[in-house]
Each structure stands twice: as structure tokens, then as C-alpha cells.
C-alpha positions as CSV (number, residue, x, y, z in Angstrom):
1,M,0.1,0.1,0.2
2,Q,1.5,3.3,-0.9
3,F,2.0,6.1,1.6
4,P,-0.6,9.4,1.3
5,K,1.6,11.6,-0.5
6,K,0.6,14.5,1.5
7,L,1.6,13.2,4.4
8,S,4.8,12.2,2.7
9,T,5.4,15.7,1.7
10,K,4.9,17.3,5.6
11,L,7.5,15.0,6.8
12,A,10.1,15.9,4.1
13,Q,9.0,19.4,5.4
14,R,10.1,18.2,8.8
15,K,13.5,16.6,7.5
16,E,14.3,19.7,5.7
17,N,13.6,22.1,8.3
18,N,16.1,20.0,10.8
19,S,12.7,19.4,12.9
20,L,11.7,16.1,12.4
21,R,10.8,14.5,15.7
22,I,12.0,10.7,16.8
23,L,12.0,8.8,20.0
24,G,14.9,8.5,22.1
25,E,15.8,6.0,24.3
26,H,17.2,5.6,27.8
27,T,20.6,6.9,29.0
28,N,22.7,7.1,31.9
29,L,22.9,11.1,31.3
30,I,22.9,13.1,34.1
31,D,19.3,14.2,33.8
32,F,18.7,18.1,32.3
33,S,15.8,16.9,31.0
34,S,12.7,15.1,32.9
35,N,10.1,16.5,34.5
36,D,11.2,14.0,37.9
37,Y,12.3,17.6,39.7
38,L,11.7,16.0,42.8
39,G,13.2,12.3,41.9
40,F,10.1,10.7,43.1
41,A,9.6,9.1,39.4
42,K,12.5,6.8,40.6
43,S,11.7,6.6,44.6
44,E,12.1,3.1,46.1
45,V,10.2,4.4,49.1
46,V,6.8,5.4,46.9
47,F,6.9,2.2,45.0
48,D,7.5,-0.2,48.0
49,K,4.9,1.8,49.6
50,T,2.0,1.3,47.4
51,H,3.0,-2.2,46.2
52,Q,3.0,-3.0,50.8
53,F,-0.7,-0.9,50.6
54,L,-1.7,-3.2,47.2
55,I,-0.7,-6.5,48.9
56,D,-2.2,-5.4,52.4
57,K,-5.9,-4.9,50.8
58,N,-5.3,-7.8,49.0
59,I,-6.1,-5.6,45.6
60,K,-4.6,-7.8,43.2
61,I,-6.0,-6.7,40.1
62,N,-4.0,-4.7,37.2
63,G,-6.6,-2.6,35.4
64,A,-9.9,-0.9,35.9
65,T,-11.6,-3.5,33.8
66,G,-13.8,-0.3,31.9
67,S,-14.3,3.4,32.3
68,R,-15.1,4.8,35.7
69,L,-19.0,5.1,34.7
70,L,-19.4,1.6,33.9
71,S,-16.7,-1.0,36.0
72,G,-13.5,0.9,36.2
73,N,-14.2,3.1,39.5
74,H,-12.5,1.4,42.3
75,N,-13.1,2.5,45.8
76,L,-9.4,3.9,45.8
77,Y,-10.9,7.1,43.2
78,T,-13.3,8.2,46.0
79,E,-10.3,7.6,48.8
80,V,-8.2,10.2,46.7
81,E,-10.1,12.1,45.3
82,K,-11.3,13.2,48.9
83,E,-7.3,13.2,49.7
84,L,-6.6,15.3,47.2
85,S,-9.5,17.9,47.5
86,E,-8.4,18.2,51.7
87,F,-4.7,18.8,50.3
88,H,-4.9,21.5,47.7
89,N,-8.5,23.3,50.1
90,S,-10.7,22.3,47.2
91,D,-14.5,21.3,47.5
92,A,-14.1,18.4,44.4
93,A,-11.5,16.6,43.3
94,L,-12.1,14.5,39.5
95,I,-9.2,12.4,38.3
96,F,-8.2,12.1,34.6
97,N,-5.8,9.2,32.7
98,S,-3.7,12.5,31.9
99,G,-3.0,16.4,32.1
100,Y,-4.0,16.0,28.5
101,D,-6.9,13.9,29.0
102,A,-8.3,16.8,31.7
103,N,-7.3,19.5,29.4
104,I,-9.0,18.2,26.4
105,G,-11.7,17.1,28.6
106,F,-12.7,20.3,30.2
107,F,-12.2,23.1,27.4
108,S,-14.3,20.7,25.1
109,S,-17.2,20.7,27.2
110,V,-17.8,23.6,29.9
111,P,-17.5,26.5,27.7
112,Q,-20.9,27.0,25.5
113,R,-22.0,27.7,22.1
114,G,-21.9,32.1,22.7
115,D,-19.1,32.0,25.4
116,I,-15.6,33.8,25.3
117,I,-12.3,31.8,25.9
118,L,-9.6,34.4,26.5
119,Y,-6.2,32.3,26.6
120,D,-2.5,33.3,27.0
121,E,-0.8,33.0,23.8
122,L,1.8,30.4,25.4
123,I,-0.7,28.1,26.6
124,H,0.2,24.6,26.1
125,A,-1.2,22.6,23.3
126,S,-3.5,20.0,25.1
127,I,-5.6,23.7,26.4
128,R,-5.5,24.9,22.4
129,D,-6.6,21.2,21.4
130,G,-9.6,20.9,23.7
131,I,-10.2,24.8,22.6
132,Q,-10.8,23.8,19.3
133,L,-13.1,21.3,20.0
134,S,-15.6,23.9,21.9
135,K,-18.5,25.5,20.4
136,A,-17.1,28.6,22.5
137,K,-15.3,31.5,20.7
138,A,-11.6,32.0,21.3
139,Y,-8.9,34.8,21.4
140,K,-5.5,34.8,22.7
141,F,-3.9,37.9,24.7
142,K,-0.5,39.1,24.7
143,H,1.6,36.3,27.1
144,N,1.5,37.2,30.6
145,N,0.1,41.0,29.9
146,L,-2.2,42.3,32.1
147,F,-3.3,45.2,30.3
148,D,-4.1,42.9,27.2
149,L,-6.2,40.6,29.5
150,K,-8.3,43.2,30.6
151,E,-9.1,45.1,27.4
152,K,-10.1,41.8,26.2
153,I,-12.5,40.9,29.1
154,V,-14.0,44.2,29.0
155,R,-14.6,44.0,25.2
156,F,-16.0,40.6,25.4
157,K,-18.1,41.4,29.1
158,P,-19.8,38.5,30.8
159,N,-23.7,38.8,30.8
160,E,-26.4,36.9,32.2
161,N,-26.2,34.9,28.8
162,N,-23.0,34.4,28.2
163,D,-19.6,33.4,30.3
164,V,-16.2,34.7,29.8
165,Y,-13.5,32.0,30.8
166,V,-10.0,33.1,31.3
167,I,-6.7,30.5,30.9
168,T,-3.5,30.4,32.4
169,E,-1.2,28.4,33.9
170,S,1.1,28.8,36.7
171,I,4.3,27.9,35.5
172,F,4.8,27.8,31.7
173,S,6.2,24.7,30.5
174,M,8.4,26.3,27.7
175,D,9.1,29.5,29.7
176,G,9.5,28.4,33.2
177,D,8.2,32.0,33.9
178,S,4.6,33.2,36.1
179,P,1.8,35.6,35.1
180,D,1.4,37.7,38.1
181,L,-1.7,35.8,39.2
182,K,-3.1,37.8,42.1
183,K,-3.9,40.5,39.6
184,I,-5.1,38.2,37.2
185,V,-7.8,36.7,40.0
186,Q,-8.7,40.4,40.8
187,V,-9.4,41.4,37.4
188,C,-11.6,37.7,36.9
189,E,-13.6,38.9,40.0
190,K,-13.9,42.3,38.8
191,Y,-15.6,41.6,35.7
192,K,-16.5,38.1,37.0
193,A,-14.9,36.2,34.3
194,N,-14.3,32.5,35.3
195,L,-10.1,31.3,35.6
196,I,-8.8,28.2,34.6
197,V,-5.0,28.2,36.1
198,D,-3.0,25.0,34.7
199,E,-0.4,24.4,37.4
200,A,1.6,21.1,35.7
201,H,4.8,22.2,36.3
202,A,4.1,23.9,40.1
203,I,2.6,21.7,42.0
204,G,5.6,20.2,44.3
205,V,8.1,22.7,43.1
206,F,6.2,25.1,44.9
207,N,4.4,23.2,48.0
208,N,0.8,22.7,47.0
209,G,1.2,24.7,44.0
210,L,1.3,28.6,43.5
211,I,-2.5,29.8,43.6
212,E,-2.2,27.9,47.3
213,E,1.0,29.2,48.0
214,L,-0.6,33.1,47.3
215,G,-4.3,32.4,49.2
216,L,-6.1,32.2,45.8
217,E,-8.1,29.4,45.6
218,K,-11.5,30.9,46.0
219,G,-10.9,33.4,43.3
220,V,-10.2,30.0,40.6
221,F,-12.7,28.6,38.8
222,A,-11.1,25.6,38.1
223,R,-7.5,24.0,38.6
224,I,-6.2,21.4,36.3
225,I,-2.7,19.2,38.3
226,T,-0.8,16.5,36.4
227,F,0.8,13.8,38.6
228,G,3.4,13.5,36.2
229,K,6.3,16.1,36.9
230,A,7.2,16.4,40.5
231,L,4.9,13.9,41.8
232,G,6.3,11.5,39.4
233,C,3.4,9.3,38.7
234,H,0.8,9.2,36.4
235,G,-2.7,10.7,35.9
236,A,-4.0,14.1,36.6
237,A,-7.1,15.8,38.9
238,I,-9.2,18.7,38.2
239,L,-9.7,20.7,41.4
240,C,-13.1,22.6,41.4
241,C,-16.7,22.8,42.9
242,N,-19.1,20.0,44.0
243,S,-21.2,21.1,41.1
244,L,-18.2,21.3,38.3
245,K,-17.1,17.9,39.2
246,E,-21.3,16.6,38.7
247,Y,-21.1,18.6,35.3
248,L,-17.7,17.1,33.5
249,I,-18.5,13.3,34.9
250,N,-21.8,13.6,32.9
251,F,-20.3,16.1,29.9
252,S,-16.5,15.6,29.5
253,R,-16.3,13.0,26.7
254,S,-12.5,12.2,27.7
255,F,-13.5,11.3,31.2
256,I,-16.9,8.8,29.7
257,Y,-15.3,7.1,26.9
258,T,-12.2,6.0,28.4
259,T,-10.8,3.1,30.3
260,G,-10.1,4.6,34.1
261,L,-6.4,4.0,35.6
262,S,-5.3,0.8,37.0
263,P,-5.6,0.6,41.1
264,H,-1.7,0.1,41.1
265,S,-1.8,3.6,40.3
266,I,-4.1,5.3,41.9
267,A,-2.2,4.1,44.9
268,T,0.7,5.3,43.6
269,I,-0.8,9.0,43.6
270,S,-1.5,8.4,47.6
271,F,1.9,7.6,48.2
272,A,3.4,10.7,45.8
273,Y,1.8,13.0,47.7
274,K,2.5,11.3,51.2
275,E,6.1,11.5,50.1
276,L,5.7,15.0,49.6
277,Q,4.6,15.9,52.8
278,L,7.8,13.5,54.8
279,S,10.6,13.9,52.6
280,N,13.2,17.6,52.1
281,S,13.5,17.2,48.1
282,R,11.0,19.9,47.4
283,E,14.0,22.2,50.0
284,K,16.8,20.8,47.9
285,L,15.0,21.8,44.7
286,Q,14.8,25.1,45.5
287,T,18.2,25.6,46.7
288,N,19.5,24.3,43.2
289,I,17.5,26.9,41.1
290,C,18.5,29.4,43.2
291,F,22.1,28.0,42.3
292,F,21.6,27.6,39.2
293,T,20.3,31.1,38.7
294,E,23.1,33.0,40.6
295,E,25.9,30.6,37.9
296,A,24.2,31.6,34.7
297,N,24.0,35.3,35.9
298,R,27.9,34.8,36.8
299,L,28.2,33.4,33.5
300,N,26.2,35.9,31.4
301,L,24.2,33.4,29.8
302,N,20.9,34.5,28.3
303,F,18.5,32.5,29.8
304,I,14.3,33.5,30.0
305,K,13.5,34.9,33.6
306,S,12.7,31.9,36.1
307,K,12.3,31.0,39.8
308,S,10.8,27.1,38.8
309,A,12.6,24.5,37.7
310,I,12.7,25.0,33.9
311,H,15.4,27.6,32.6
312,C,15.3,28.4,29.2
313,C,18.9,29.4,27.2
314,I,17.7,30.8,23.7
315,I,20.0,29.7,21.1
316,P,17.9,30.8,17.7
317,G,18.1,28.3,14.9
318,N,17.4,24.4,15.0
319,E,20.1,23.1,13.2
320,N,21.8,26.0,16.1
321,V,20.3,24.6,19.4
322,K,20.5,20.7,18.3
323,N,24.4,21.0,17.7
324,I,25.4,22.4,21.2
325,A,22.9,19.6,22.9
326,K,24.6,17.1,21.1
327,K,27.8,18.7,22.2
328,L,26.4,18.4,25.8
329,E,25.5,14.9,25.4
330,K,29.1,14.5,24.3
331,I,30.4,15.3,27.7
332,G,27.6,13.6,29.8
333,F,24.7,15.6,29.6
334,D,21.1,15.2,28.8
335,V,19.7,18.7,28.1
336,K,16.7,18.9,25.1
337,P,16.4,21.3,22.3
338,I,13.4,22.9,22.4
339,L,12.6,23.4,18.3
340,S,10.5,25.5,16.2
341,P,7.5,25.0,15.1
342,T,7.1,23.6,19.0
343,I,7.6,27.3,19.5
344,N,8.2,30.3,17.4
345,K,11.3,30.5,14.5
346,G,14.1,32.7,15.9
347,E,13.0,31.5,19.6
348,E,15.0,28.1,19.6
349,R,16.2,27.0,23.3
350,L,18.2,25.0,25.8
351,R,15.3,24.0,28.2
352,F,17.4,22.4,31.5
353,C,15.0,21.3,33.8
354,L,16.5,21.3,37.4
355,H,16.0,18.6,39.9
356,S,16.6,17.6,43.9
357,Y,19.3,15.5,42.8
358,N,21.3,17.2,40.6
359,S,24.7,18.0,42.1
360,H,25.7,22.1,42.7
361,Q,29.3,20.3,40.4
362,E,27.5,19.1,38.0
363,I,25.6,22.8,37.8
364,T,28.4,24.9,37.4
365,F,30.1,22.5,35.0
366,V,27.3,22.0,32.6
367,L,26.7,25.9,32.7
368,E,30.7,26.8,31.7
369,Q,30.8,24.3,29.2
370,L,27.5,25.6,27.2
371,A,29.0,29.3,28.2
372,T,32.3,27.7,25.7
373,F,30.0,26.8,23.0
374,V,27.2,30.1,23.0
375,S,30.3,31.9,23.0
């Protein structure tokens, strides 16, 4: 069977632009690329406690057996969702299979025809995909630009028939920066817009997330959290009011029409949260973030300003940034290049993801080497 010509052309264009994606293999390189910020993905403590819990409870099944609305709603779901809502100071929590599923499910079902969606121009691809499935009209606002957001809220001011939904992230995955969440909450409260915040890269890095750290829980319509970053496991949840949870169970297609997570996955989430409260991994990570910033400044490297675990050095050009990533790989470091079209042409960068287990010696050495490569 002949491969479709249109698809061949698109692949050829990717190769020509030096932007073809390929699946990598696991390596023993020093990790500056994974989202395992606290090292929980490799935690034997979390693994052993989860395993022993399942044995003690005689939960010896490999899968959920069906969607949560059919046969897959194991009682662990109810227990862990209660734990999540209490931990995050939320009325309710609803677990999804992944952050992608949560964003697709929320944005495709909640905003209705006639409603308005206002989203930060650098919002994650999963949110954009959800928005495309929505019947609401969507408009982007300039990245972290409160003036532009306010102008658009005023233009599309909510009324009793149509709602406005404002979407941002507490930590942006490609820049590692943050919006002024306090002021965004104030603007949304003033004009009665519904604010949704994706906290995927903040949970565990900033305690329970930036919304809680700033005391803004009551000013947010929904928070989307994921467990595949700092918590080192799998799945996601939407933190919200009880009415929204009930609505999502009834209308979110990515929740309704999929097999649920296994009991093992749900138990792992619970023990990852327990480890978050017991370990000093977060403190180690924060120390490394401060040290990394100091070293990058000392070496006059062109990094986007960030207080998160994500630090990006702008190196324009796909070929250029890929070559530097390969040079770092040869001396033992795993640092991923972020290429266009994932980000805008000319804004290609090396993305350093910091972890609690990176040493100061590793940080200094990799940055000193980078400085020689970009000079």
C-alpha cells in the first residue's frame, strides 16, 4: 500500500527544516531534561509503600476493567479524590487519566456556544486542542500581559447569557515563567470571568501549587493538576466545586469514554503525596534553582527569567541549538533542544529542567561548558 503523498510531503518538510521528531532511548546521562523534579519517579520509598499497601488490601488486579462510569470506579478513586481535595483546599477533585485528557475534557465541554475563551498565547498544546473542540469563540491575549487581558475582558464582558473563561498557567512549560496571578484573579473577579489555571509544573515545586501559595483558591473556577511531573507518577485531576465535578462526570468525553487508571496508579498518587509531605526533596530543589540562577548570571548566559524548575537558554536556529545539545550530550549531559515549530522560529532554546538530585558541581560544569559553546 502506498503511503499518502500529503503525509510524505509533511514529513519531508520536517526533515528539510531540521525539526523532525524521533523517539529517544533511555540513557545514563546526567539528567537536565526530565520533569521528575523531585526524583519521585525513581523513588523506591513510593514504590515499596504502594506495593505493600496493595498487598495488604488484597488488591491484586492489573487494570481498572472499564471506564469509571461502568466497572472501573475502584473505591480507591473515592479515597484519593477526597485526599486531593483536602490537600489542595478544594471542594472537590476529579481524577483523569492524564493532563492531556483533563485539558481536552474540560475545555471541550465546559465553555458553551456563545461563551468566550481568553487564553494566554503561550498556553499548552493540550489546552489549545481542547479549545478547538469547544463551540465557544476563543481569542488569545499577549503572554502574561495583564493590560491586554483586561482590554479583552472588557470588550467581551460577561452577561447573564454568556460566560467568559480566562485560561493561563501558573508555570509555563516552555519559558518557566509565571503570570501575576493575584492581579489576574482581581481582574476576573471584577468582571465576573471564570479563571482556570493549569498548575502542572508548579505542584510539588511550589508546595501545593502557586494558587495555594498565594492564597487564591477561592478566586479560581478550576485548577488543573498533573501527577507526571514533580510527583513522578501518572494521571491528573481537576480541582473544582462539587457542581463542576458533577458536570464533568456527565459531559466530559475524555472522562466518560476511556478505561480508568488502574488501582496501582491511583495508590501511587496517594503515596507520592505522602512522600511530598515527608521528604526534603522540595527544599533541595529550591536550593538548586537559586544556585543555577546565580551561576547562569555569573556566566552572562541568555536565560529567560524564571523562579521555577524550568530554565531556558535562547539559542536561535534549529540546527544551532541541536548541535549544542549534542555537544553537551557528548560530555555526559541530557539537555533537550526545543525546536520550531513547537515554539516560534527564532526563539529556539535549550531547556534545562532542574531536580532535587542534581549536584552543584554538575550545575556549574554544565553551565560553564554551555558558555564556551555559545560564545
